[in-house]
One Martini backbone bead per residue (centre of mass of N, CA, C, O) as a GRO file, in nm:
protein
  422
    1MET     BB    1   3.213  -1.527   1.807
    2ASN     BB    2   3.078  -1.727   2.031
    3ASN     BB    3   2.937  -2.035   1.976
    4ASN     BB    4   2.783  -2.073   2.248
    5ILE     BB    5   2.608  -1.823   2.222
    6ILE     BB    6   2.470  -1.892   1.958
    7LYS     BB    7   2.347  -2.159   2.058
    8LYS     BB    8   2.178  -2.039   2.287
    9VAL     BB    9   2.005  -1.858   2.111
   10ILE     BB   10   1.881  -2.078   1.933
   11PHE     BB   11   1.747  -2.245   2.159
   12ASP     BB   12   1.573  -2.019   2.283
   13GLN     BB   13   1.419  -1.944   2.022
   14GLU     BB   14   1.302  -2.224   1.963
   15ALA     BB   15   1.132  -2.244   2.223
   16LEU     BB   16   0.961  -1.989   2.179
   17ILE     BB   17   0.833  -2.068   1.909
   18LYS     BB   18   0.703  -2.330   2.003
   19GLU     BB   19   0.519  -2.195   2.213
   20LYS     BB   20   0.367  -2.008   2.018
   21LEU     BB   21   0.256  -2.232   1.823
   22GLU     BB   22   0.098  -2.385   2.061
   23ASN     BB   23  -0.050  -2.126   2.231
   24ASN     BB   24  -0.139  -1.959   2.010
   25ASN     BB   25  -0.351  -1.771   1.794
   26ILE     BB   26  -0.344  -1.914   1.494
   27ILE     BB   27  -0.355  -1.771   1.170
   28ASN     BB   28  -0.442  -1.694   0.866
   29ARG     BB   29  -0.257  -1.534   0.605
   30LEU     BB   30  -0.215  -1.309   0.385
   31GLY     BB   31  -0.002  -1.464   0.133
   32PHE     BB   32   0.086  -1.754   0.207
   33ASP     BB   33   0.045  -1.916  -0.056
   34LYS     BB   34   0.226  -1.741  -0.229
   35CYS     BB   35   0.489  -1.785  -0.065
   36LYS     BB   36   0.494  -2.093  -0.077
   37LYS     BB   37   0.514  -2.109  -0.388
   38THR     BB   38   0.773  -1.905  -0.430
   39LEU     BB   39   1.000  -2.044  -0.256
   40ALA     BB   40   1.107  -2.253  -0.458
   41SER     BB   41   1.075  -2.029  -0.707
   42PRO     BB   42   1.265  -1.864  -0.591
   43ASN     BB   43   1.521  -1.896  -0.315
   44VAL     BB   44   1.424  -1.599  -0.214
   45LEU     BB   45   1.255  -1.460   0.073
   46LEU     BB   46   1.112  -1.135   0.137
   47LEU     BB   47   1.014  -1.008   0.458
   48SER     BB   48   0.823  -0.725   0.517
   49GLY     BB   49   0.756  -0.493   0.797
   50LEU     BB   50   0.618  -0.434   1.072
   51ARG     BB   51   0.658  -0.442   1.379
   52ARG     BB   52   0.465  -0.701   1.509
   53ALA     BB   53   0.308  -0.842   1.245
   54GLY     BB   54   0.428  -1.162   1.208
   55LYS     BB   55   0.688  -1.257   1.045
   56SER     BB   56   0.815  -1.489   1.206
   57ILE     BB   57   0.572  -1.681   1.217
   58PHE     BB   58   0.530  -1.687   0.914
   59GLY     BB   59   0.807  -1.819   0.849
   60HIS     BB   60   0.770  -2.078   1.022
   61LEU     BB   61   0.511  -2.176   0.879
   62LEU     BB   62   0.638  -2.210   0.598
   63LEU     BB   63   0.859  -2.436   0.732
   64LYS     BB   64   0.677  -2.637   0.829
   65GLY     BB   65   0.812  -2.969   0.801
   66SER     BB   66   1.095  -2.875   0.757
   67LYS     BB   67   1.436  -2.840   0.702
   68TYR     BB   68   1.552  -2.601   0.947
   69ALA     BB   69   1.715  -2.287   1.012
   70SER     BB   70   1.741  -2.034   1.285
   71ILE     BB   71   1.752  -1.662   1.335
   72ASN     BB   72   1.743  -1.376   1.560
   73PHE     BB   73   1.892  -1.048   1.551
   74ASP     BB   74   1.680  -0.935   1.775
   75ASP     BB   75   1.938  -0.966   1.997
   76GLU     BB   76   2.144  -0.865   2.252
   77ARG     BB   77   2.355  -1.111   2.221
   78LEU     BB   78   2.412  -0.998   1.901
   79ILE     BB   79   2.553  -0.708   1.908
   80SER     BB   80   2.860  -0.831   1.822
   81PHE     BB   81   2.785  -0.912   1.550
   82LYS     BB   82   2.961  -1.002   1.256
   83THR     BB   83   3.046  -1.078   0.943
   84GLU     BB   84   3.265  -1.301   1.039
   85ASP     BB   85   3.025  -1.478   1.198
   86PHE     BB   86   2.866  -1.638   0.981
   87ASN     BB   87   3.035  -1.899   0.975
   88SER     BB   88   2.979  -1.977   1.268
   89LEU     BB   89   2.678  -2.004   1.232
   90LEU     BB   90   2.686  -2.233   1.026
   91GLU     BB   91   2.834  -2.434   1.208
   92THR     BB   92   2.614  -2.438   1.426
   93PHE     BB   93   2.391  -2.548   1.254
   94TYR     BB   94   2.531  -2.817   1.189
   95SER     BB   95   2.564  -2.911   1.491
   96ILE     BB   96   2.247  -2.923   1.536
   97TYR     BB   97   2.102  -3.024   1.235
   98GLY     BB   98   2.298  -3.079   1.015
   99ASP     BB   99   2.083  -3.103   0.779
  100PHE     BB  100   1.941  -2.860   0.537
  101GLU     BB  101   1.715  -2.656   0.324
  102TYR     BB  102   1.650  -2.418   0.522
  103LEU     BB  103   1.645  -2.055   0.591
  104LEU     BB  104   1.604  -1.829   0.883
  105PHE     BB  105   1.612  -1.461   0.890
  106ASP     BB  106   1.584  -1.231   1.141
  107GLU     BB  107   1.670  -0.913   1.116
  108ILE     BB  108   1.941  -0.898   0.922
  109GLN     BB  109   1.991  -0.581   0.886
  110ASN     BB  110   2.168  -0.553   1.154
  111ILE     BB  111   2.390  -0.674   0.959
  112LYS     BB  112   2.669  -0.609   0.816
  113GLY     BB  113   2.697  -0.777   0.504
  114TRP     BB  114   2.455  -0.987   0.448
  115GLU     BB  115   2.434  -1.010   0.137
  116LEU     BB  116   2.684  -1.193   0.080
  117PHE     BB  117   2.592  -1.433   0.247
  118ILE     BB  118   2.332  -1.494   0.091
  119ASN     BB  119   2.466  -1.528  -0.188
  120ARG     BB  120   2.628  -1.783  -0.100
  121LEU     BB  121   2.369  -1.968  -0.007
  122ARG     BB  122   2.153  -1.978  -0.249
  123GLU     BB  123   2.264  -2.238  -0.406
  124LYS     BB  124   2.174  -2.445  -0.155
  125TYR     BB  125   1.940  -2.263  -0.033
  126LYS     BB  126   1.643  -2.182   0.113
  127ILE     BB  127   1.535  -1.838   0.181
  128VAL     BB  128   1.436  -1.650   0.473
  129ILE     BB  129   1.361  -1.298   0.511
  130THR     BB  130   1.349  -1.051   0.767
  131GLY     BB  131   1.211  -0.703   0.794
  132SER     BB  132   1.172  -0.342   0.916
  133ASN     BB  133   1.246  -0.257   0.607
  134ALA     BB  134   1.215  -0.142   0.277
  135ASN     BB  135   1.549  -0.181   0.239
  136LEU     BB  136   1.616  -0.485   0.244
  137LEU     BB  137   1.665  -0.460  -0.065
  138SER     BB  138   1.944  -0.412  -0.190
  139GLY     BB  139   2.128  -0.331  -0.460
  140ASP     BB  140   2.335  -0.560  -0.434
  141LEU     BB  141   2.141  -0.801  -0.404
  142ALA     BB  142   1.981  -0.755  -0.663
  143THR     BB  143   2.224  -0.797  -0.847
  144HIS     BB  144   2.301  -1.089  -0.755
  145LEU     BB  145   2.006  -1.225  -0.798
  146THR     BB  146   1.872  -1.154  -1.069
  147GLY     BB  147   1.550  -1.223  -0.982
  148ARG     BB  148   1.602  -1.459  -0.748
  149TYR     BB  149   1.325  -1.340  -0.605
  150SER     BB  150   1.095  -1.272  -0.334
  151ASP     BB  151   0.838  -1.036  -0.225
  152TYR     BB  152   0.682  -0.935   0.099
  153VAL     BB  153   0.422  -0.755   0.267
  154LEU     BB  154   0.351  -0.741   0.612
  155PHE     BB  155   0.072  -0.681   0.784
  156PRO     BB  156  -0.140  -0.626   0.981
  157MET     BB  157  -0.430  -0.719   1.054
  158ASN     BB  158  -0.704  -0.770   0.904
  159PHE     BB  159  -1.034  -0.803   0.934
  160ALA     BB  160  -1.051  -1.106   0.870
  161GLU     BB  161  -0.823  -1.188   1.067
  162TYR     BB  162  -0.956  -1.070   1.317
  163LEU     BB  163  -1.204  -1.256   1.311
  164ASP     BB  164  -1.041  -1.513   1.344
  165TYR     BB  165  -0.910  -1.427   1.615
  166GLN     BB  166  -1.220  -1.399   1.738
  167LYS     BB  167  -1.397  -1.639   1.626
  168PHE     BB  168  -1.554  -1.526   1.368
  169ASP     BB  169  -1.807  -1.628   1.137
  170TYR     BB  170  -1.804  -1.464   0.826
  171LYS     BB  171  -1.902  -1.727   0.641
  172ASP     BB  172  -2.179  -1.717   0.720
  173SER     BB  173  -2.481  -1.756   0.540
  174LYS     BB  174  -2.638  -1.645   0.797
  175LYS     BB  175  -2.772  -1.317   0.789
  176THR     BB  176  -2.842  -1.215   1.069
  177THR     BB  177  -2.904  -0.986   1.303
  178LYS     BB  178  -2.684  -1.087   1.491
  179TYR     BB  179  -2.458  -1.091   1.288
  180SER     BB  180  -2.464  -0.789   1.212
  181GLY     BB  181  -2.413  -0.681   1.499
  182GLU     BB  182  -2.139  -0.826   1.549
  183LEU     BB  183  -1.991  -0.715   1.305
  184SER     BB  184  -2.015  -0.416   1.385
  185LYS     BB  185  -1.866  -0.442   1.651
  186HIS     BB  186  -1.597  -0.544   1.534
  187LEU     BB  187  -1.541  -0.302   1.351
  188ASN     BB  188  -1.526  -0.085   1.572
  189GLU     BB  189  -1.291  -0.221   1.721
  190TYR     BB  190  -1.089  -0.231   1.486
  191LEU     BB  191  -1.079   0.081   1.432
  192ILE     BB  192  -0.931   0.114   1.716
  193ASP     BB  193  -0.723  -0.146   1.765
  194GLY     BB  194  -0.654  -0.318   1.528
  195GLY     BB  195  -0.369  -0.559   1.403
  196ILE     BB  196  -0.200  -0.603   1.666
  197PHE     BB  197  -0.157  -0.867   1.855
  198ASP     BB  198  -0.034  -0.743   2.131
  199ARG     BB  199  -0.276  -0.557   2.194
  200TYR     BB  200  -0.450  -0.818   2.312
  201LYS     BB  201  -0.241  -0.863   2.561
  202PHE     BB  202  -0.112  -0.549   2.655
  203GLY     BB  203  -0.233  -0.312   2.517
  204GLN     BB  204  -0.197   0.022   2.436
  205GLU     BB  205   0.091   0.068   2.552
  206PHE     BB  206   0.236  -0.114   2.352
  207VAL     BB  207   0.191   0.067   2.104
  208ARG     BB  208   0.339   0.315   2.203
  209ASN     BB  209   0.613   0.168   2.242
  210LEU     BB  210   0.640   0.080   1.947
  211ILE     BB  211   0.674   0.357   1.822
  212THR     BB  212   0.934   0.426   1.975
  213SER     BB  213   1.098   0.181   1.874
  214ILE     BB  214   1.091   0.249   1.574
  215ILE     BB  215   1.226   0.524   1.592
  216THR     BB  216   1.485   0.424   1.729
  217LYS     BB  217   1.575   0.156   1.572
  218ASP     BB  218   1.473   0.219   1.257
  219ILE     BB  219   1.604   0.524   1.256
  220VAL     BB  220   1.804   0.664   1.451
  221VAL     BB  221   2.017   0.434   1.454
  222ARG     BB  222   2.036   0.355   1.151
  223TYR     BB  223   2.076   0.684   1.058
  224ASN     BB  224   2.210   0.866   1.267
  225LEU     BB  225   2.031   1.068   1.427
  226GLN     BB  226   2.001   1.382   1.603
  227PHE     BB  227   1.667   1.442   1.580
  228ALA     BB  228   1.459   1.269   1.767
  229LYS     BB  229   1.245   1.466   1.872
  230GLU     BB  230   1.146   1.572   1.595
  231LEU     BB  231   1.059   1.295   1.486
  232GLU     BB  232   0.843   1.239   1.700
  233GLU     BB  233   0.676   1.493   1.643
  234LEU     BB  234   0.614   1.420   1.351
  235SER     BB  235   0.465   1.152   1.398
  236VAL     BB  236   0.240   1.272   1.571
  237LEU     BB  237   0.139   1.477   1.364
  238LEU     BB  238   0.065   1.274   1.136
  239ILE     BB  239  -0.127   1.088   1.302
  240ASN     BB  240  -0.320   1.333   1.376
  241ASN     BB  241  -0.342   1.366   1.029
  242ILE     BB  242  -0.503   1.159   0.915
  243THR     BB  243  -0.621   1.205   0.575
  244SER     BB  244  -0.440   1.439   0.523
  245LYS     BB  245  -0.294   1.715   0.386
  246VAL     BB  246   0.059   1.763   0.332
  247SER     BB  247   0.338   1.992   0.411
  248ALA     BB  248   0.668   2.038   0.441
  249ASN     BB  249   0.677   2.344   0.483
  250LYS     BB  250   0.465   2.365   0.714
  251ILE     BB  251   0.601   2.165   0.908
  252ALA     BB  252   0.869   2.311   0.942
  253LYS     BB  253   0.747   2.564   1.072
  254HIS     BB  254   0.600   2.422   1.310
  255LEU     BB  255   0.887   2.277   1.415
  256GLY     BB  256   1.142   2.464   1.353
  257ILE     BB  257   1.252   2.382   1.063
  258LYS     BB  258   1.440   2.497   0.808
  259SER     BB  259   1.413   2.230   0.630
  260SER     BB  260   1.203   2.058   0.412
  261ASN     BB  261   1.397   1.822   0.342
  262THR     BB  262   1.401   1.701   0.624
  263ILE     BB  263   1.105   1.621   0.627
  264ARG     BB  264   1.112   1.435   0.381
  265GLU     BB  265   1.321   1.243   0.499
  266TYR     BB  266   1.156   1.162   0.754
  267ILE     BB  267   0.911   1.051   0.605
  268ASN     BB  268   1.068   0.832   0.460
  269TYR     BB  269   1.151   0.679   0.718
  270LEU     BB  270   0.859   0.620   0.815
  271GLU     BB  271   0.790   0.452   0.562
  272LYS     BB  272   1.026   0.240   0.574
  273SER     BB  273   0.906   0.148   0.873
  274PHE     BB  274   0.575   0.135   0.841
  275LEU     BB  275   0.412   0.363   0.999
  276ILE     BB  276   0.364   0.501   0.721
  277PHE     BB  277   0.175   0.653   0.445
  278THR     BB  278   0.159   0.793   0.112
  279LEU     BB  279  -0.027   1.003  -0.118
  280ASN     BB  280  -0.064   1.098  -0.433
  281LYS     BB  281  -0.160   1.293  -0.664
  282PHE     BB  282  -0.327   1.268  -0.946
  283SER     BB  283  -0.117   1.255  -1.245
  284TYR     BB  284   0.027   1.259  -1.564
  285LYS     BB  285   0.232   1.435  -1.405
  286LEU     BB  286   0.501   1.375  -1.214
  287THR     BB  287   0.564   1.660  -1.100
  288GLU     BB  288   0.279   1.702  -0.975
  289GLN     BB  289   0.277   1.466  -0.784
  290GLN     BB  290   0.541   1.558  -0.618
  291SER     BB  291   0.442   1.870  -0.553
  292SER     BB  292   0.211   1.791  -0.405
  293PHE     BB  293   0.017   1.704  -0.184
  294LYS     BB  294  -0.005   1.473   0.083
  295LYS     BB  295  -0.144   1.182   0.200
  296VAL     BB  296  -0.193   1.050   0.530
  297TYR     BB  297  -0.109   0.727   0.686
  298CYS     BB  298  -0.163   0.466   0.904
  299ILE     BB  299  -0.085   0.124   0.934
  300ASP     BB  300  -0.257   0.149   1.218
  301ASN     BB  301  -0.529   0.213   1.413
  302GLY     BB  302  -0.405   0.153   1.695
  303MET     BB  303  -0.187   0.366   1.669
  304ALA     BB  304  -0.364   0.610   1.625
  305SER     BB  305  -0.549   0.579   1.888
  306SER     BB  306  -0.306   0.603   2.099
  307ILE     BB  307  -0.275   0.943   2.000
  308ARG     BB  308  -0.567   1.015   1.965
  309PHE     BB  309  -0.889   1.043   1.941
  310ALA     BB  310  -1.193   0.964   1.972
  311PHE     BB  311  -1.398   0.782   1.776
  312SER     BB  312  -1.674   0.941   1.796
  313GLU     BB  313  -1.525   1.211   1.673
  314ASP     BB  314  -1.360   1.023   1.419
  315ALA     BB  315  -1.478   0.792   1.228
  316GLY     BB  316  -1.399   0.872   0.934
  317ARG     BB  317  -1.090   0.855   0.964
  318TYR     BB  318  -1.070   0.557   1.053
  319LEU     BB  319  -1.205   0.442   0.805
  320GLU     BB  320  -1.016   0.557   0.589
  321ASN     BB  321  -0.758   0.431   0.700
  322ALA     BB  322  -0.847   0.133   0.677
  323VAL     BB  323  -0.897   0.138   0.371
  324ALA     BB  324  -0.613   0.225   0.289
  325VAL     BB  325  -0.467  -0.023   0.407
  326GLU     BB  326  -0.615  -0.236   0.240
  327LEU     BB  327  -0.536  -0.126  -0.040
  328LYS     BB  328  -0.231  -0.137   0.009
  329ARG     BB  329  -0.210  -0.438   0.060
  330LEU     BB  330  -0.334  -0.522  -0.224
  331SER     BB  331  -0.117  -0.387  -0.408
  332TYR     BB  332   0.093  -0.625  -0.367
  333LEU     BB  333  -0.095  -0.853  -0.494
  334LYS     BB  334  -0.226  -0.674  -0.760
  335ASN     BB  335  -0.053  -0.454  -0.885
  336TYR     BB  336  -0.104  -0.145  -0.775
  337GLU     BB  337  -0.200   0.196  -0.763
  338MET     BB  338  -0.221   0.490  -0.548
  339PHE     BB  339  -0.455   0.768  -0.517
  340TYR     BB  340  -0.555   1.092  -0.525
  341TRP     BB  341  -0.821   1.332  -0.599
  342ASP     BB  342  -0.790   1.679  -0.745
  343ASP     BB  343  -0.958   1.997  -0.871
  344TYR     BB  344  -1.009   2.220  -0.628
  345LYS     BB  345  -1.327   2.130  -0.574
  346ASN     BB  346  -1.283   1.821  -0.579
  347GLU     BB  347  -1.279   1.494  -0.401
  348CYS     BB  348  -1.097   1.177  -0.405
  349ASP     BB  349  -0.962   0.936  -0.216
  350PHE     BB  350  -0.947   0.683  -0.442
  351ILE     BB  351  -0.713   0.567  -0.689
  352ILE     BB  352  -0.692   0.303  -0.932
  353LYS     BB  353  -0.385   0.175  -1.084
  354GLN     BB  354  -0.353  -0.046  -1.368
  355GLY     BB  355  -0.100   0.030  -1.499
  356ALA     BB  356  -0.237   0.250  -1.745
  357LYS     BB  357  -0.509   0.206  -1.582
  358ILE     BB  358  -0.807   0.330  -1.464
  359VAL     BB  359  -1.039   0.132  -1.251
  360LYS     BB  360  -1.093   0.300  -0.968
  361ALA     BB  361  -1.325   0.451  -0.723
  362TYR     BB  362  -1.306   0.596  -0.387
  363GLN     BB  363  -1.526   0.666  -0.119
  364VAL     BB  364  -1.527   0.802   0.226
  365CYS     BB  365  -1.785   0.744   0.483
  366SER     BB  366  -1.960   0.672   0.761
  367ASN     BB  367  -2.218   0.855   0.656
  368LEU     BB  368  -2.487   0.884   0.428
  369ASP     BB  369  -2.633   1.209   0.383
  370GLU     BB  370  -2.763   1.520   0.337
  371SER     BB  371  -2.497   1.672   0.441
  372ASN     BB  372  -2.292   1.485   0.222
  373MET     BB  373  -2.393   1.392  -0.056
  374LYS     BB  374  -2.280   1.602  -0.256
  375ARG     BB  375  -1.978   1.585  -0.188
  376GLU     BB  376  -1.931   1.277  -0.229
  377THR     BB  377  -2.056   1.238  -0.515
  378GLN     BB  378  -1.904   1.468  -0.666
  379GLY     BB  379  -1.619   1.363  -0.624
  380LEU     BB  380  -1.660   1.091  -0.767
  381ILE     BB  381  -1.780   1.186  -1.041
  382SER     BB  382  -1.552   1.377  -1.124
  383ALA     BB  383  -1.338   1.155  -1.140
  384MET     BB  384  -1.484   0.968  -1.344
  385LYS     BB  385  -1.497   1.173  -1.571
  386SER     BB  386  -1.194   1.258  -1.593
  387LEU     BB  387  -1.093   0.926  -1.599
  388SER     BB  388  -1.291   0.716  -1.717
  389ILE     BB  389  -1.476   0.579  -1.494
  390LYS     BB  390  -1.702   0.304  -1.415
  391ASP     BB  391  -1.588   0.233  -1.117
  392GLY     BB  392  -1.778   0.313  -0.818
  393ALA     BB  393  -1.746   0.392  -0.453
  394ILE     BB  394  -1.904   0.401  -0.127
  395ILE     BB  395  -1.772   0.394   0.197
  396THR     BB  396  -1.917   0.257   0.488
  397LEU     BB  397  -2.019   0.122   0.779
  398SER     BB  398  -2.345   0.003   0.670
  399GLN     BB  399  -2.428   0.075   0.394
  400ASP     BB  400  -2.668  -0.060   0.130
  401LYS     BB  401  -2.658   0.066  -0.204
  402THR     BB  402  -2.794   0.241  -0.494
  403ILE     BB  403  -2.686   0.514  -0.704
  404GLU     BB  404  -2.839   0.740  -0.935
  405MET     BB  405  -2.608   0.963  -1.121
  406GLU     BB  406  -2.528   1.115  -1.404
  407GLY     BB  407  -2.515   0.807  -1.532
  408PHE     BB  408  -2.445   0.674  -1.256
  409LYS     BB  409  -2.349   0.383  -1.067
  410ILE     BB  410  -2.348   0.382  -0.714
  411LYS     BB  411  -2.188   0.208  -0.467
  412VAL     BB  412  -2.307   0.145  -0.144
  413MET     BB  413  -2.082   0.022   0.109
  414PRO     BB  414  -1.970  -0.175   0.340
  415ALA     BB  415  -1.665  -0.216   0.479
  416SER     BB  416  -1.680  -0.523   0.531
  417GLU     BB  417  -1.699  -0.606   0.235
  418LEU     BB  418  -1.423  -0.501   0.143
  419MET     BB  419  -1.244  -0.629   0.395
  420ILE     BB  420  -1.325  -0.936   0.320
  421GLU     BB  421  -1.350  -0.977  -0.014
  422CYS     BB  422  -1.063  -0.876  -0.135
   0.00000   0.00000   0.00000
């Protein structure tokens, strides 16, 4: 590839990043300090996550003040870039920056054979890699690096980050009536609009187009799929059924697809691209976990609301989805697993497993009242009894109290408390 083209791309991208860092509302992101600390040793940091979740800006902020070179491969001018062009890229970096200590490669998984290039450079440079696919760390690279890397999944803004973005001081110690009202207003807006930055610049249509882009670029093109229409129908079906239990067999029949294995494969692609995630039913038997229905969630409420029903009709689903995303986000930081629990009579939304121990159970409903009190508390208590859990909570939009029932103290807490203080 022509070195002059590579140089032009680098200069243009550098100017764009500089403009974004100077003019955008830049906020602190969860996991930044951890990534900053681990970047020194080991010397390769892999940042993966949903497209437009802020990985590129996150990477540049990590290296701010350091001598580094960068390039984003998600650029149409680099569409003909091949494995053999990596050396030309390195030469171009030298010609522009002279010496440098760090390298930042955005969306490098677009280039075949990138793993060997990174493996060659890691002895001399500290490297940050971003990608929009959970398979960013291939088996080959993992083998070559032999543990000398760190990885982190960057989600769209969580609620605390959203409040920072809206310049709302949620750390204010004066919890006035005005404060509570404004916090509730922000929570309701967040549950609809989600945490994708560009949603607040370009509107809901941007989010719809982003879903299409993820399906096209990160799945259809990458995996060379023939049935793009069916994949898009599947994604819409799953997002319209967030928080529900789904069956590959039933979905296959609904979409007119002969093999349920095809549906499982497509769901896996959607998960790898971070558009959705699923939870297994908790069981001590792995075969039962894998054979049972899965509960499905969308990675961002703004994505869900862009193709689903109005919030007022479905507040509970949006709240549960947001709580699921927050717990999933924290699972990468706190190293735990998530499940749902079901004994065919009662159900509990979230079970947290840390190592070999079940440590917490969560139930979610928008408002706890006489109409749902028995169902919600019984599901939680049944799970706590069955799994010997001492710590359980019911997450609501705004209620804050403690319920004593059947020897258990159940904390009923507002979602803002969980989503800010976690």
